ZAMARGU-4260 file (C-alpha; in steps of 0.2 Angstrom, whole numbers, plus 5000, padded with zeros to 4 digits):
<rodrens>
0) 5247/4611/5101 | 5240/4596/5091 | 5238/4586/5108 | 5230/4600/5117 | 5213/4596/5125
5) 5204/4608/5114 | 5208/4598/5098 | 5205/4581/5106 | 5187/4579/5101 | 5180/4586/5084
10) 5165/4595/5092 | 5176/4607/5102 | 5186/4617/5089 | 5171/4617/5077 | 5159/4624/5091
15) 5171/4637/5096 | 5174/4643/5079 | 5155/4643/5075 | 5152/4654/5090 | 5166/4666/5088
20) 5160/4668/5070 | 5142/4671/5076 | 5148/4686/5087 | 5161/4693/5074 | 5149/4691/5059
25) 5135/4700/5067 | 5145/4714/5073 | 5153/4716/5056 | 5136/4715/5047 | 5130/4729/5059
30) 5144/4740/5053 | 5141/4736/5035 | 5123/4738/5036 | 5124/4755/5045 | 5137/4761/5033
35) 5150/4764/5047 | 5163/4754/5036 | 5166/4753/5018 | 5168/4736/5009 | 5168/4729/4992
40) 5155/4715/4997 | 5137/4720/5000 | 5131/4719/5018 | 5117/4706/5013 | 5130/4695/5004
45) 5141/4696/5019 | 5127/4692/5031 | 5120/4677/5022 | 5137/4669/5018 | 5145/4672/5035
50) 5130/4664/5044 | 5127/4649/5032 | 5145/4644/5029 | 5155/4652/5044 | 5143/4649/5058
55) 5130/4636/5055 | 5141/4624/5044 | 5155/4622/5057 | 5142/4620/5070 | 5134/4606/5060
60) 5151/4598/5057 | 5154/4599/5076 | 5139/4588/5079 | 5140/4577/5063 | 5159/4573/5066
65) 5154/4567/5083 | 5138/4557/5080 | 5139/4552/5062 | 5152/4538/5066 | 5140/4532/5080
70) 5125/4532/5068 | 5136/4521/5056 | 5143/4510/5070 | 5161/4514/5064 | 5177/4520/5073
75) 5178/4539/5078 | 5185/4551/5065 | 5204/4552/5065 | 5211/4568/5073 | 5221/4572/5058
80) 5206/4571/5046 | 5194/4583/5056 | 5209/4595/5060 | 5212/4597/5041 | 5194/4602/5039
85) 5194/4613/5054 | 5210/4621/5048 | 5201/4625/5031 | 5186/4633/5040 | 5197/4643/5052
90) 5209/4650/5038 | 5194/4654/5027 | 5185/4663/5041 | 5200/4674/5045 | 5203/4678/5026
95) 5184/4681/5024 | 5183/4694/5038 | 5199/4702/5033 | 5194/4703/5015 | 5178/4711/5019
100) 5188/4727/5023 | 5202/4725/5010 | 5198/4717/4993 | 5186/4706/4984 | 5201/4695/4978
105) 5204/4690/4997 | 5185/4687/4999 | 5185/4675/4984 | 5200/4666/4990 | 5192/4664/5007
110) 5177/4656/4999 | 5187/4644/4989 | 5197/4639/5005 | 5180/4636/5014 | 5173/4627/4999
115) 5188/4615/4998 | 5186/4612/5017 | 5167/4609/5014 | 5172/4595/5001 | 5184/4588/5013
120) 5170/4586/5026 | 5158/4578/5014 | 5172/4566/5009 | 5175/4561/5027 | 5156/4558/5030
125) 5155/4548/5013 | 5169/4536/5018 | 5161/4533/5035 | 5145/4529/5026 | 5154/4518/5014
130) 5162/4508/5028 | 5147/4506/5038 | 5139/4489/5040 | 5123/4495/5048 | 5107/4489/5038
135) 5097/4505/5039 | 5107/4519/5031 | 5093/4531/5027 | 5097/4545/5039 | 5116/4544/5034
140) 5110/4545/5015 | 5099/4561/5018 | 5113/4569/5028 | 5125/4566/5013 | 5113/4572/5001
145) 5109/4588/5010 | 5128/4591/5013 | 5131/4589/4995 | 5116/4601/4991 | 5125/4613/5003
150) 5141/4612/4993 | 5131/4616/4977 | 5123/4631/4985 | 5141/4636/4991 | 5147/4634/4973
155) 5132/4645/4966 | 5135/4658/4980 | 5153/4661/4975 | 5148/4664/4957 | 5134/4675/4962
160) 5147/4688/4966 | 5148/4691/4947 | 5132/4683/4941 | 5119/4690/4953 | 5105/4680/4946
165) 5112/4665/4956 | 5111/4673/4973 | 5093/4670/4977 | 5094/4652/4970 | 5110/4648/4981
170) 5101/4655/4997 | 5085/4645/4994 | 5095/4629/4992 | 5106/4633/5007 | 5091/4636/5019
175) 5079/4623/5013 | 5088/4609/5005 | 5104/4610/5015 | 5103/4617/5033 | 5084/4612/5035
180) 5086/4594/5029 | 5102/4590/5038 | 5097/4597/5055 | 5079/4590/5054 | 5086/4573/5049
185) 5098/4573/5065 | 5084/4580/5075 | 5071/4567/5071 | 5083/4554/5076 | 5091/4562/5092
190) 5077/4572/5100 | 5065/4558/5102 | 5079/4548/5109 | 5084/4561/5121 | 5066/4563/5126
195) 5064/4544/5130 | 5050/4544/5118 | 5055/4533/5103 | 5046/4535/5087 | 5044/4524/5071
200) 5050/4535/5056 | 5037/4540/5043 | 5048/4538/5028 | 5035/4542/5015 | 5030/4558/5024
205) 5048/4564/5025 | 5050/4561/5006 | 5034/4571/5003 | 5041/4585/5014 | 5058/4585/5005
210) 5049/4586/4989 | 5039/4601/4994 | 5055/4609/5000 | 5062/4607/4983 | 5046/4614/4976
215) 5047/4629/4988 | 5065/4633/4981 | 5059/4632/4963 | 5044/4643/4966 | 5054/4656/4976
220) 5068/4657/4963 | 5055/4660/4949 | 5044/4672/4959 | 5047/4679/4976 | 5032/4675/4987
225) 5024/4662/4975 | 5027/4647/4987 | 5013/4652/4999 | 5003/4637/4996 | 5018/4625/4997
230) 5022/4633/5014 | 5005/4631/5020 | 5006/4612/5016 | 5023/4611/5024 | 5017/4619/5040
235) 5003/4606/5040 | 5013/4591/5036 | 5027/4595/5048 | 5015/4600/5062 | 5006/4583/5060
240) 5022/4574/5060 | 5028/4582/5076 | 5011/4579/5084 | 5013/4561/5080 | 5030/4560/5090
245) 5020/4564/5106 | 5035/4573/5114 | 5034/4576/5133 | 5035/4595/5132 | 5037/4604/5144
250) 5038/4590/5157 | 5056/4586/5154 | 5074/4592/5157 | 5078/4610/5150 | 5091/4602/5140
255) 5077/4592/5131 | 5063/4605/5131 | 5074/4618/5122 | 5075/4605/5108 | 5056/4603/5108
260) 5054/4622/5106 | 5066/4622/5091 | 5055/4609/5082 | 5039/4618/5086 | 5046/4633/5077
265) 5046/4624/5061 | 5027/4623/5057 | 5026/4641/5064 | 5040/4647/5052 | 5032/4639/5037
270) 5015/4646/5042 | 5022/4664/5044 | 5031/4662/5028 | 5015/4657/5019 | 5005/4671/5027
275) 5018/4685/5023 | 5021/4679/5006 | 5002/4679/5002 | 5001/4697/5010 | 5017/4702/5000
280) 5009/4696/4983 | 4993/4705/4987 | 4999/4722/4994 | 5018/4723/4990 | 5022/4724/5008
285) 5041/4719/5012 | 5042/4708/5027 | 5061/4707/5026 | 5062/4688/5025 | 5052/4685/5040
290) 5048/4666/5036 | 5067/4663/5033 | 5072/4671/5049 | 5058/4662/5059 | 5066/4646/5052
295) 5084/4650/5054 | 5083/4657/5071 | 5068/4648/5078 | 5073/4631/5072 | 5092/4632/5067
300) 5098/4644/5081 | 5087/4636/5095 | 5093/4618/5091 | 5111/4624/5089 | 5111/4632/5107
305) 5102/4616/5113 | 5113/4603/5105 | 5129/4613/5107 | 5125/4614/5126 | 5121/4596/5128
310) 5136/4590/5118 | 5148/4601/5127 | 5142/4595/5144 | 5140/4577/5139 | 5157/4575/5131
315) 5167/4584/5145 | 5162/4573/5160 | 5151/4587/5167 | 5134/4584/5174 | 5120/4584/5161
320) 5110/4597/5170 | 5105/4615/5165 | 5108/4627/5179 | 5100/4644/5181 | 5112/4652/5169
325) 5110/4639/5155 | 5091/4640/5157 | 5092/4659/5155 | 5102/4656/5139 | 5088/4645/5132
330) 5075/4658/5136 | 5086/4672/5129 | 5087/4662/5113 | 5068/4664/5111 | 5069/4683/5115
335) 5082/4684/5101 | 5070/4675/5089 | 5055/4686/5093 | 5065/4703/5092 | 5071/4698/5075
340) 5054/4694/5069 | 5047/4710/5076 | 5061/4718/5065 | 5052/4711/5050 | 5035/4716/5055
345) 5042/4734/5058 | 5048/4734/5040 | 5031/4729/5033 | 5021/4741/5045 | 5033/4756/5044
350) 5037/4755/5063 | 5054/4761/5068 | 5064/4747/5061 | 5081/4754/5067 | 5076/4751/5085
355) 5072/4733/5082 | 5087/4731/5071 | 5099/4737/5085 | 5089/4727/5098 | 5091/4711/5088
360) 5110/4714/5085 | 5112/4717/5104 | 5102/4702/5109 | 5112/4691/5097 | 5129/4696/5103
365) 5123/4695/5122 | 5117/4677/5119 | 5133/4671/5111 | 5144/4681/5122 | 5136/4673/5138
370) 5136/4656/5130 | 5155/4658/5126 | 5159/4664/5144 | 5150/4649/5151 | 5156/4635/5140
375) 5172/4640/5131 | 5182/4635/5146 | 5174/4618/5145 | 5177/4616/5126 | 5195/4623/5127
380) 5201/4616/5143 | 5189/4603/5149 | 5184/4613/5164 | 5172/4606/5177 | 5158/4618/5179
385) 5150/4624/5195 | 5131/4629/5195 | 5127/4647/5193
</rodrens>
């Protein structure tokens, strides 16, 4: 099994695990949220942990374990090393899902297993960074910092099962100082490159953006909704930065413009966050984390689908071309985002939230099921695709 094609490149097992967890986690969350099954873990805790650490984190590692050695001009990661990390995430994922229906002890054990695998992933990346002889290591350093902050949020999340005051803090760190920074750092390097539109990095602006993200986390932890001014500034600065890049949207390959759409969701997400936070403080309306979902689905999910498709095609010998089905998946991703945002609006305006909730669950599962049906054969067996 160790020499099977499926395990021959690091992105393959990690993407497959991430996408399976995406489907399974959403289905189980729906059962928990509707009260159709009983569990010792709250549905919201299951939802946040499973998507941050069982879906997005393996997906990030799929890309980092492939590209980080290239950024650093070092040899590819040895198979034994990335398989140990994959094994930890696989075992931890299974234990977490099973523990959801059985016992808190199994849930905690699963989190510890995944936490140790998370440490192993950072250790691999750190050793690559240390061995690298390239002169500009800024991107690598930000990736390591954000991955370490992700580990910190992971630690706080585990303890939030008993000390609930840590929950909000752990989620804020995970979203804004872990997932956002690591994905944006990779995106600012790779998307202009894929677009044949190279940019000169604005180092000082990036530091200001990261500082504002830290301020956002602090303010939201102290008082929900109080980060509205910080979010307005983030929307402006990131929008200004993206405008500076002059990306050739939409006159480019779909494998590229989907990445552009992901980036454009960032200022939109922070603007929505600022507006809804201000309204919430003024009227008490509950927008059900609209800003967070605009960022996690608009930016994180869209770029995951875009990068995941591109890497899968590019590393399997398939033609780098988005056929009709692939383009449909890109459009469908935006439908998933919009439906989820409408769910938040429905909550705040007393519409029929249940309808939008069910639609968003269905749209999500359809997206990942179709993607899996199209690309799992490539990731697992190296199949040559025919256009659909």
